[in-house]
Biopython code that builds the backbone (N, CA, C, O; Angstrom):
import numpy as np
from Bio.PDB.StructureBuilder import StructureBuilder

atoms = [
    (1, "MET", "N", (80.079, 93.369, 121.179)),
    (1, "MET", "CA", (79.405, 93.653, 119.939)),
    (1, "MET", "C", (80.456, 94.049, 118.900)),
    (1, "MET", "O", (81.342, 94.852, 119.192)),
    (2, "ALA", "N", (80.364, 93.502, 117.713)),
    (2, "ALA", "CA", (81.337, 93.768, 116.652)),
    (2, "ALA", "C", (81.388, 95.253, 116.311)),
    (2, "ALA", "O", (80.418, 95.989, 116.493)),
    (3, "ALA", "N", (82.539, 95.666, 115.816)),
    (3, "ALA", "CA", (82.728, 97.041, 115.343)),
    (3, "ALA", "C", (83.431, 96.958, 113.997)),
    (3, "ALA", "O", (84.216, 96.043, 113.745)),
    (4, "TYR", "N", (83.141, 97.916, 113.147)),
    (4, "TYR", "CA", (83.647, 97.902, 111.780)),
    (4, "TYR", "C", (84.420, 99.166, 111.478)),
    (4, "TYR", "O", (84.001, 100.271, 111.823)),
    (5, "LEU", "N", (85.553, 98.986, 110.829)),
    (5, "LEU", "CA", (86.319, 100.101, 110.293)),
    (5, "LEU", "C", (86.004, 100.138, 108.803)),
    (5, "LEU", "O", (86.142, 99.133, 108.106)),
    (6, "ILE", "N", (85.583, 101.291, 108.326)),
    (6, "ILE", "CA", (85.251, 101.470, 106.916)),
    (6, "ILE", "C", (86.148, 102.571, 106.383)),
    (6, "ILE", "O", (86.154, 103.687, 106.903)),
    (7, "ALA", "N", (86.906, 102.250, 105.342)),
    (7, "ALA", "CA", (87.853, 103.215, 104.784)),
    (7, "ALA", "C", (87.640, 103.341, 103.288)),
    (7, "ALA", "O", (87.433, 102.352, 102.585)),
    (8, "ASP", "N", (87.696, 104.566, 102.820)),
    (8, "ASP", "CA", (87.673, 104.888, 101.391)),
    (8, "ASP", "C", (89.053, 105.452, 101.092)),
    (8, "ASP", "O", (89.395, 106.545, 101.544)),
    (9, "VAL", "N", (89.841, 104.709, 100.334)),
    (9, "VAL", "CA", (91.251, 105.026, 100.137)),
    (9, "VAL", "C", (91.508, 105.419, 98.678)),
    (9, "VAL", "O", (91.264, 104.642, 97.755)),
    (10, "GLU", "N", (92.004, 106.641, 98.498)),
    (10, "GLU", "CA", (92.422, 107.096, 97.167)),
    (10, "GLU", "C", (93.944, 107.028, 97.140)),
    (10, "GLU", "O", (94.624, 107.895, 97.688)),
    (11, "VAL", "N", (94.461, 106.004, 96.505)),
    (11, "VAL", "CA", (95.904, 105.786, 96.460)),
    (11, "VAL", "C", (96.535, 106.795, 95.502)),
    (11, "VAL", "O", (96.107, 106.935, 94.357)),
    (12, "THR", "N", (97.561, 107.495, 95.991)),
    (12, "THR", "CA", (98.255, 108.485, 95.162)),
    (12, "THR", "C", (99.649, 108.027, 94.751)),
    (12, "THR", "O", (100.243, 108.595, 93.834)),
    (13, "ASP", "N", (100.174, 107.007, 95.419)),
    (13, "ASP", "CA", (101.484, 106.433, 95.086)),
    (13, "ASP", "C", (101.386, 104.929, 95.296)),
    (13, "ASP", "O", (101.601, 104.433, 96.403)),
    (14, "ALA", "N", (101.059, 104.204, 94.226)),
    (14, "ALA", "CA", (100.799, 102.766, 94.328)),
    (14, "ALA", "C", (102.017, 101.989, 94.806)),
    (14, "ALA", "O", (101.870, 101.039, 95.575)),
    (15, "ALA", "N", (103.199, 102.363, 94.379)),
    (15, "ALA", "CA", (104.407, 101.643, 94.794)),
    (15, "ALA", "C", (104.612, 101.747, 96.303)),
    (15, "ALA", "O", (104.901, 100.745, 96.957)),
    (16, "ALA", "N", (104.468, 102.925, 96.850)),
    (16, "ALA", "CA", (104.631, 103.115, 98.290)),
    (16, "ALA", "C", (103.491, 102.456, 99.066)),
    (16, "ALA", "O", (103.704, 101.942, 100.164)),
    (17, "PHE", "N", (102.293, 102.470, 98.505)),
    (17, "PHE", "CA", (101.130, 101.891, 99.179)),
    (17, "PHE", "C", (101.258, 100.375, 99.305)),
    (17, "PHE", "O", (100.669, 99.776, 100.205)),
    (18, "GLU", "N", (102.015, 99.758, 98.419)),
    (18, "GLU", "CA", (102.195, 98.310, 98.443)),
    (18, "GLU", "C", (102.763, 97.832, 99.784)),
    (18, "GLU", "O", (102.349, 96.786, 100.284)),
    (19, "GLN", "N", (103.693, 98.570, 100.367)),
    (19, "GLN", "CA", (104.244, 98.198, 101.671)),
    (19, "GLN", "C", (103.142, 98.182, 102.726)),
    (19, "GLN", "O", (103.081, 97.267, 103.547)),
    (20, "TYR", "N", (102.285, 99.178, 102.706)),
    (20, "TYR", "CA", (101.159, 99.251, 103.645)),
    (20, "TYR", "C", (100.264, 98.024, 103.480)),
    (20, "TYR", "O", (99.904, 97.373, 104.461)),
    (21, "ILE", "N", (99.912, 97.718, 102.241)),
    (21, "ILE", "CA", (99.034, 96.574, 101.958)),
    (21, "ILE", "C", (99.641, 95.270, 102.478)),
    (21, "ILE", "O", (98.929, 94.419, 103.011)),
    (22, "GLN", "N", (100.936, 95.119, 102.323)),
    (22, "GLN", "CA", (101.606, 93.890, 102.731)),
    (22, "GLN", "C", (101.683, 93.743, 104.247)),
    (22, "GLN", "O", (101.592, 92.628, 104.760)),
    (23, "GLU", "N", (101.848, 94.843, 104.969)),
    (23, "GLU", "CA", (102.110, 94.769, 106.403)),
    (23, "GLU", "C", (100.896, 94.966, 107.304)),
    (23, "GLU", "O", (100.881, 94.451, 108.422)),
    (24, "VAL", "N", (99.895, 95.685, 106.859)),
    (24, "VAL", "CA", (98.787, 96.031, 107.757)),
    (24, "VAL", "C", (97.922, 94.838, 108.182)),
    (24, "VAL", "O", (97.459, 94.840, 109.322)),
    (25, "PRO", "N", (97.673, 93.823, 107.353)),
    (25, "PRO", "CA", (96.798, 92.735, 107.802)),
    (25, "PRO", "C", (97.268, 92.037, 109.081)),
    (25, "PRO", "O", (96.441, 91.681, 109.922)),
    (26, "ALA", "N", (98.551, 91.839, 109.239)),
    (26, "ALA", "CA", (99.051, 91.167, 110.445)),
    (26, "ALA", "C", (98.778, 92.000, 111.695)),
    (26, "ALA", "O", (98.503, 91.447, 112.760)),
    (27, "THR", "N", (98.850, 93.314, 111.574)),
    (27, "THR", "CA", (98.584, 94.153, 112.749)),
    (27, "THR", "C", (97.112, 94.078, 113.115)),
    (27, "THR", "O", (96.776, 94.016, 114.297)),
    (28, "GLU", "N", (96.236, 94.083, 112.136)),
    (28, "GLU", "CA", (94.796, 93.992, 112.409)),
    (28, "GLU", "C", (94.456, 92.646, 113.047)),
    (28, "GLU", "O", (93.673, 92.584, 113.995)),
    (29, "ALA", "N", (95.038, 91.588, 112.533)),
    (29, "ALA", "CA", (94.757, 90.243, 113.043)),
    (29, "ALA", "C", (95.116, 90.118, 114.520)),
    (29, "ALA", "O", (94.427, 89.423, 115.267)),
    (30, "ARG", "N", (96.185, 90.783, 114.947)),
    (30, "ARG", "CA", (96.586, 90.724, 116.362)),
    (30, "ARG", "C", (95.515, 91.295, 117.290)),
    (30, "ARG", "O", (95.499, 90.986, 118.481)),
    (31, "TYR", "N", (94.631, 92.117, 116.758)),
    (31, "TYR", "CA", (93.557, 92.721, 117.556)),
    (31, "TYR", "C", (92.197, 92.125, 117.200)),
    (31, "TYR", "O", (91.156, 92.681, 117.551)),
    (32, "GLY", "N", (92.213, 90.994, 116.502)),
    (32, "GLY", "CA", (90.974, 90.304, 116.154)),
    (32, "GLY", "C", (90.314, 90.807, 114.889)),
    (32, "GLY", "O", (89.174, 90.439, 114.604)),
    (33, "GLY", "N", (91.007, 91.648, 114.113)),
    (33, "GLY", "CA", (90.424, 92.189, 112.891)),
    (33, "GLY", "C", (90.443, 91.184, 111.749)),
    (33, "GLY", "O", (91.378, 90.396, 111.608)),
    (34, "ARG", "N", (89.392, 91.226, 110.938)),
    (34, "ARG", "CA", (89.341, 90.390, 109.733)),
    (34, "ARG", "C", (88.631, 91.166, 108.629)),
    (34, "ARG", "O", (87.678, 91.906, 108.875)),
    (35, "TYR", "N", (89.118, 90.980, 107.416)),
    (35, "TYR", "CA", (88.561, 91.708, 106.278)),
    (35, "TYR", "C", (87.214, 91.136, 105.868)),
    (35, "TYR", "O", (87.033, 89.923, 105.761)),
    (36, "LEU", "N", (86.277, 92.043, 105.642)),
    (36, "LEU", "CA", (84.993, 91.685, 105.039)),
    (36, "LEU", "C", (84.969, 92.128, 103.586)),
    (36, "LEU", "O", (84.259, 91.543, 102.769)),
    (37, "GLY", "N", (85.731, 93.147, 103.264)),
    (37, "GLY", "CA", (85.877, 93.641, 101.901)),
    (37, "GLY", "C", (87.168, 94.422, 101.809)),
    (37, "GLY", "O", (87.533, 95.146, 102.735)),
    (38, "ARG", "N", (87.867, 94.275, 100.679)),
    (38, "ARG", "CA", (89.159, 94.956, 100.547)),
    (38, "ARG", "C", (89.466, 95.193, 99.068)),
    (38, "ARG", "O", (90.023, 94.331, 98.389)),
    (39, "GLY", "N", (89.093, 96.376, 98.586)),
    (39, "GLY", "CA", (89.453, 96.770, 97.230)),
    (39, "GLY", "C", (88.653, 96.120, 96.125)),
    (39, "GLY", "O", (89.055, 96.181, 94.963)),
    (40, "GLY", "N", (87.528, 95.497, 96.450)),
    (40, "GLY", "CA", (86.708, 94.859, 95.429)),
    (40, "GLY", "C", (85.899, 95.868, 94.629)),
    (40, "GLY", "O", (85.939, 97.070, 94.894)),
    (41, "SER", "N", (85.182, 95.373, 93.671)),
    (41, "SER", "CA", (84.336, 96.194, 92.812)),
    (41, "SER", "C", (83.217, 96.827, 93.638)),
    (41, "SER", "O", (82.656, 96.189, 94.529)),
    (42, "THR", "N", (82.899, 98.083, 93.337)),
    (42, "THR", "CA", (81.810, 98.784, 94.026)),
    (42, "THR", "C", (80.826, 99.338, 93.000)),
    (42, "THR", "O", (81.162, 99.532, 91.832)),
    (43, "ARG", "N", (79.619, 99.586, 93.460)),
    (43, "ARG", "CA", (78.596, 100.217, 92.628)),
    (43, "ARG", "C", (77.759, 101.120, 93.525)),
    (43, "ARG", "O", (77.163, 100.650, 94.493)),
    (44, "VAL", "N", (77.711, 102.397, 93.215)),
    (44, "VAL", "CA", (76.893, 103.338, 93.976)),
    (44, "VAL", "C", (75.456, 103.198, 93.488)),
    (44, "VAL", "O", (75.180, 103.322, 92.295)),
    (45, "LEU", "N", (74.555, 102.941, 94.411)),
    (45, "LEU", "CA", (73.144, 102.781, 94.056)),
    (45, "LEU", "C", (72.359, 104.073, 94.209)),
    (45, "LEU", "O", (71.367, 104.280, 93.510)),
    (46, "GLU", "N", (72.791, 104.949, 95.120)),
    (46, "GLU", "CA", (72.131, 106.233, 95.317)),
    (46, "GLU", "C", (73.157, 107.264, 95.746)),
    (46, "GLU", "O", (74.182, 106.927, 96.338)),
    (47, "GLY", "N", (72.878, 108.508, 95.449)),
    (47, "GLY", "CA", (73.730, 109.599, 95.908)),
    (47, "GLY", "C", (74.900, 109.868, 94.977)),
    (47, "GLY", "O", (75.024, 109.266, 93.910)),
    (48, "ASP", "N", (75.760, 110.793, 95.409)),
    (48, "ASP", "CA", (76.859, 111.244, 94.563)),
    (48, "ASP", "C", (78.230, 110.795, 95.072)),
    (48, "ASP", "O", (79.249, 111.376, 94.698)),
    (49, "TRP", "N", (78.262, 109.772, 95.917)),
    (49, "TRP", "CA", (79.509, 109.255, 96.452)),
    (49, "TRP", "C", (80.300, 108.594, 95.334)),
    (49, "TRP", "O", (79.745, 107.820, 94.554)),
    (50, "GLU", "N", (81.566, 108.885, 95.250)),
    (50, "GLU", "CA", (82.447, 108.264, 94.272)),
    (50, "GLU", "C", (83.583, 107.562, 95.019)),
    (50, "GLU", "O", (84.680, 108.108, 95.139)),
    (51, "PRO", "N", (83.320, 106.356, 95.517)),
    (51, "PRO", "CA", (84.335, 105.664, 96.303)),
    (51, "PRO", "C", (85.543, 105.272, 95.461)),
    (51, "PRO", "O", (85.452, 105.106, 94.245)),
    (52, "HIS", "N", (86.656, 105.133, 96.133)),
    (52, "HIS", "CA", (87.894, 104.717, 95.483)),
    (52, "HIS", "C", (88.135, 103.253, 95.826)),
    (52, "HIS", "O", (87.464, 102.372, 95.286)),
    (53, "ARG", "N", (89.063, 102.991, 96.697)),
    (53, "ARG", "CA", (89.351, 101.629, 97.155)),
    (53, "ARG", "C", (88.695, 101.480, 98.534)),
    (53, "ARG", "O", (89.179, 102.038, 99.520)),
    (54, "LEU", "N", (87.604, 100.732, 98.594)),
    (54, "LEU", "CA", (86.906, 100.565, 99.866)),
    (54, "LEU", "C", (87.443, 99.365, 100.631)),
    (54, "LEU", "O", (87.778, 98.330, 100.056)),
    (55, "VAL", "N", (87.514, 99.538, 101.950)),
    (55, "VAL", "CA", (87.977, 98.479, 102.839)),
    (55, "VAL", "C", (87.028, 98.422, 104.032)),
    (55, "VAL", "O", (86.693, 99.455, 104.613)),
    (56, "ILE", "N", (86.599, 97.224, 104.395)),
    (56, "ILE", "CA", (85.787, 97.023, 105.592)),
    (56, "ILE", "C", (86.465, 95.943, 106.425)),
    (56, "ILE", "O", (86.687, 94.823, 105.963)),
    (57, "VAL", "N", (86.789, 96.308, 107.671)),
    (57, "VAL", "CA", (87.439, 95.379, 108.592)),
    (57, "VAL", "C", (86.547, 95.222, 109.814)),
    (57, "VAL", "O", (86.130, 96.211, 110.417)),
    (58, "GLU", "N", (86.256, 93.976, 110.178)),
    (58, "GLU", "CA", (85.463, 93.691, 111.365)),
    (58, "GLU", "C", (86.397, 93.391, 112.538)),
    (58, "GLU", "O", (87.350, 92.623, 112.402)),
    (59, "PHE", "N", (86.118, 93.997, 113.679)),
    (59, "PHE", "CA", (86.831, 93.728, 114.923)),
    (59, "PHE", "C", (85.836, 93.182, 115.940)),
    (59, "PHE", "O", (84.634, 93.404, 115.794)),
    (60, "PRO", "N", (86.303, 92.476, 116.961)),
    (60, "PRO", "CA", (85.376, 91.919, 117.950)),
    (60, "PRO", "C", (84.524, 92.978, 118.643)),
    (60, "PRO", "O", (83.373, 92.721, 118.998)),
    (61, "ASP", "N", (85.093, 94.173, 118.836)),
    (61, "ASP", "CA", (84.375, 95.246, 119.516)),
    (61, "ASP", "C", (85.110, 96.561, 119.240)),
    (61, "ASP", "O", (86.207, 96.565, 118.682)),
    (62, "MET", "N", (84.494, 97.667, 119.638)),
    (62, "MET", "CA", (85.078, 98.987, 119.384)),
    (62, "MET", "C", (86.394, 99.162, 120.138)),
    (62, "MET", "O", (87.314, 99.808, 119.636)),
    (63, "HIS", "N", (86.487, 98.601, 121.320)),
    (63, "HIS", "CA", (87.727, 98.703, 122.092)),
    (63, "HIS", "C", (88.890, 98.080, 121.306)),
    (63, "HIS", "O", (89.959, 98.683, 121.210)),
    (64, "SER", "N", (88.696, 96.902, 120.755)),
    (64, "SER", "CA", (89.753, 96.239, 119.981)),
    (64, "SER", "C", (90.121, 97.054, 118.747)),
    (64, "SER", "O", (91.298, 97.192, 118.413)),
    (65, "LEU", "N", (89.111, 97.591, 118.074)),
    (65, "LEU", "CA", (89.366, 98.412, 116.888)),
    (65, "LEU", "C", (90.238, 99.612, 117.256)),
    (65, "LEU", "O", (91.234, 99.889, 116.587)),
    (66, "LEU", "N", (89.866, 100.312, 118.305)),
    (66, "LEU", "CA", (90.609, 101.518, 118.689)),
    (66, "LEU", "C", (91.984, 101.177, 119.257)),
    (66, "LEU", "O", (92.932, 101.941, 119.077)),
    (67, "GLU", "N", (92.102, 100.047, 119.936)),
    (67, "GLU", "CA", (93.421, 99.604, 120.405)),
    (67, "GLU", "C", (94.342, 99.378, 119.213)),
    (67, "GLU", "O", (95.501, 99.791, 119.240)),
    (68, "TRP", "N", (93.833, 98.720, 118.156)),
    (68, "TRP", "CA", (94.626, 98.519, 116.945)),
    (68, "TRP", "C", (94.991, 99.866, 116.319)),
    (68, "TRP", "O", (96.159, 100.121, 116.025)),
    (69, "TYR", "N", (93.993, 100.725, 116.118)),
    (69, "TYR", "CA", (94.212, 101.996, 115.424)),
    (69, "TYR", "C", (95.248, 102.856, 116.139)),
    (69, "TYR", "O", (96.025, 103.554, 115.487)),
    (70, "ASN", "N", (95.269, 102.815, 117.451)),
    (70, "ASN", "CA", (96.194, 103.633, 118.229)),
    (70, "ASN", "C", (97.479, 102.904, 118.615)),
    (70, "ASN", "O", (98.327, 103.468, 119.306)),
    (71, "SER", "N", (97.629, 101.655, 118.173)),
    (71, "SER", "CA", (98.802, 100.855, 118.548)),
    (71, "SER", "C", (100.080, 101.390, 117.893)),
    (71, "SER", "O", (100.026, 101.963, 116.805)),
    (72, "PRO", "N", (101.217, 101.207, 118.545)),
    (72, "PRO", "CA", (102.495, 101.651, 117.969)),
    (72, "PRO", "C", (102.793, 100.999, 116.622)),
    (72, "PRO", "O", (103.315, 101.657, 115.722)),
    (73, "GLU", "N", (102.465, 99.707, 116.471)),
    (73, "GLU", "CA", (102.749, 99.050, 115.193)),
    (73, "GLU", "C", (101.916, 99.621, 114.055)),
    (73, "GLU", "O", (102.383, 99.690, 112.918)),
    (74, "TYR", "N", (100.672, 100.035, 114.353)),
    (74, "TYR", "CA", (99.879, 100.647, 113.290)),
    (74, "TYR", "C", (100.289, 102.094, 113.032)),
    (74, "TYR", "O", (100.189, 102.560, 111.896)),
    (75, "GLN", "N", (100.735, 102.799, 114.029)),
    (75, "GLN", "CA", (101.133, 104.201, 113.829)),
    (75, "GLN", "C", (102.228, 104.315, 112.766)),
    (75, "GLN", "O", (102.224, 105.252, 111.967)),
    (76, "ARG", "N", (103.161, 103.366, 112.757)),
    (76, "ARG", "CA", (104.224, 103.359, 111.737)),
    (76, "ARG", "C", (103.615, 103.181, 110.342)),
    (76, "ARG", "O", (104.005, 103.866, 109.396)),
    (77, "LEU", "N", (102.659, 102.257, 110.224)),
    (77, "LEU", "CA", (102.025, 102.015, 108.928)),
    (77, "LEU", "C", (101.087, 103.157, 108.537)),
    (77, "LEU", "O", (100.960, 103.488, 107.359)),
    (78, "LYS", "N", (100.443, 103.743, 109.516)),
    (78, "LYS", "CA", (99.565, 104.891, 109.251)),
    (78, "LYS", "C", (100.362, 106.029, 108.616)),
    (78, "LYS", "O", (99.877, 106.691, 107.698)),
    (79, "ALA", "N", (101.577, 106.256, 109.098)),
    (79, "ALA", "CA", (102.432, 107.303, 108.522)),
    (79, "ALA", "C", (102.741, 106.999, 107.057)),
    (79, "ALA", "O", (102.780, 107.910, 106.230)),
    (80, "ILE", "N", (102.959, 105.736, 106.733)),
    (80, "ILE", "CA", (103.191, 105.345, 105.329)),
    (80, "ILE", "C", (101.938, 105.640, 104.512)),
    (80, "ILE", "O", (102.014, 106.241, 103.440)),
    (81, "ARG", "N", (100.775, 105.209, 105.028)),
    (81, "ARG", "CA", (99.513, 105.428, 104.311)),
    (81, "ARG", "C", (99.257, 106.906, 104.074)),
    (81, "ARG", "O", (98.814, 107.295, 102.993)),
    (82, "GLU", "N", (99.529, 107.719, 105.062)),
    (82, "GLU", "CA", (99.277, 109.153, 104.926)),
    (82, "GLU", "C", (100.159, 109.800, 103.857)),
    (82, "GLU", "O", (99.784, 110.825, 103.288)),
    (83, "ARG", "N", (101.309, 109.220, 103.582)),
    (83, "ARG", "CA", (102.198, 109.751, 102.534)),
    (83, "ARG", "C", (101.776, 109.331, 101.133)),
    (83, "ARG", "O", (102.121, 110.003, 100.161)),
    (84, "CYS", "N", (101.036, 108.230, 101.012)),
    (84, "CYS", "CA", (100.773, 107.701, 99.672)),
    (84, "CYS", "C", (99.293, 107.523, 99.351)),
    (84, "CYS", "O", (98.949, 106.902, 98.345)),
    (85, "ALA", "N", (98.410, 108.064, 100.199)),
    (85, "ALA", "CA", (96.979, 107.930, 99.943)),
    (85, "ALA", "C", (96.198, 109.013, 100.677)),
    (85, "ALA", "O", (96.618, 109.513, 101.721)),
    (86, "LYS", "N", (95.059, 109.358, 100.105)),
    (86, "LYS", "CA", (94.089, 110.218, 100.779)),
    (86, "LYS", "C", (93.011, 109.271, 101.284)),
    (86, "LYS", "O", (92.439, 108.509, 100.504)),
    (87, "THR", "N", (92.732, 109.312, 102.574)),
    (87, "THR", "CA", (91.849, 108.316, 103.160)),
    (87, "THR", "C", (90.769, 108.955, 104.011)),
    (87, "THR", "O", (91.019, 109.902, 104.756)),
    (88, "ARG", "N", (89.573, 108.421, 103.887)),
    (88, "ARG", "CA", (88.471, 108.767, 104.752)),
    (88, "ARG", "C", (88.155, 107.498, 105.534)),
    (88, "ARG", "O", (87.883, 106.454, 104.942)),
    (89, "ILE", "N", (88.190, 107.583, 106.855)),
    (89, "ILE", "CA", (87.988, 106.405, 107.699)),
    (89, "ILE", "C", (86.904, 106.699, 108.723)),
    (89, "ILE", "O", (86.848, 107.784, 109.301)),
    (90, "MET", "N", (86.048, 105.715, 108.934)),
    (90, "MET", "CA", (85.024, 105.831, 109.966)),
    (90, "MET", "C", (84.876, 104.501, 110.665)),
    (90, "MET", "O", (85.314, 103.470, 110.153)),
    (91, "THR", "N", (84.261, 104.518, 111.828)),
    (91, "THR", "CA", (83.935, 103.301, 112.538)),
    (91, "THR", "C", (82.412, 103.181, 112.625)),
    (91, "THR", "O", (81.681, 104.170, 112.563)),
    (92, "LEU", "N", (81.972, 101.957, 112.768)),
    (92, "LEU", "CA", (80.547, 101.687, 112.912)),
    (92, "LEU", "C", (80.385, 100.570, 113.924)),
    (92, "LEU", "O", (80.965, 99.496, 113.763)),
    (93, "GLU", "N", (79.609, 100.811, 114.954)),
    (93, "GLU", "CA", (79.341, 99.765, 115.929)),
    (93, "GLU", "C", (78.236, 98.882, 115.394)),
    (93, "GLU", "O", (77.227, 99.365, 114.881)),
    (94, "GLY", "N", (78.441, 97.570, 115.521)),
    (94, "GLY", "CA", (77.446, 96.612, 115.046)),
    (94, "GLY", "C", (76.219, 96.580, 115.936)),
    (94, "GLY", "O", (76.113, 97.329, 116.907)),
    (95, "VAL", "N", (75.301, 95.704, 115.589)),
    (95, "VAL", "CA", (74.073, 95.555, 116.374)),
    (95, "VAL", "C", (74.211, 94.348, 117.289)),
    (95, "VAL", "O", (74.897, 93.383, 116.953)),
    (96, "ALA", "N", (73.565, 94.402, 118.437)),
    (96, "ALA", "CA", (73.584, 93.283, 119.370)),
    (96, "ALA", "C", (72.806, 92.118, 118.789)),
    (96, "ALA", "O", (71.737, 92.293, 118.203)),
    (97, "ALA", "N", (73.354, 90.935, 118.961)),
    (97, "ALA", "CA", (72.695, 89.737, 118.404)),
    (97, "ALA", "C", (71.539, 89.304, 119.267)),
    (97, "ALA", "O", (70.870, 88.319, 118.955)),
]
sb = StructureBuilder()
sb.init_structure("model")
sb.init_model(0)
sb.init_chain("A")
sb.init_seg("    ")
for serial, (resi, resn, name, xyz) in enumerate(atoms, 1):
    if name == "N":
        sb.init_residue(resn, " ", resi, " ")
    sb.init_atom(name, np.array(xyz, "f"), 0.0, 1.0, " ", f" {name:<3s}", serial, name[0])
structure = sb.get_structure()
């Protein structure tokens, strides 16, 4: 069953964040990840949420998502992201077809 990584990213250093943007897609792809949304326009329909840069990545399953998130290649990029952005990240398990 598919699993989704949903991130709300407030970039604090755009120049440094550029390296993350350039390198992270290849790491996700190695674990079956593909972007469903990445930094596009958003509109809040209800509530007081003020999203920044939203990202949604689909993985084949939760195991693949967590393998990517905990992988050594992502840990290096995660450290870059943590220096140049404030991020809220969650996972969501999809529904069985």
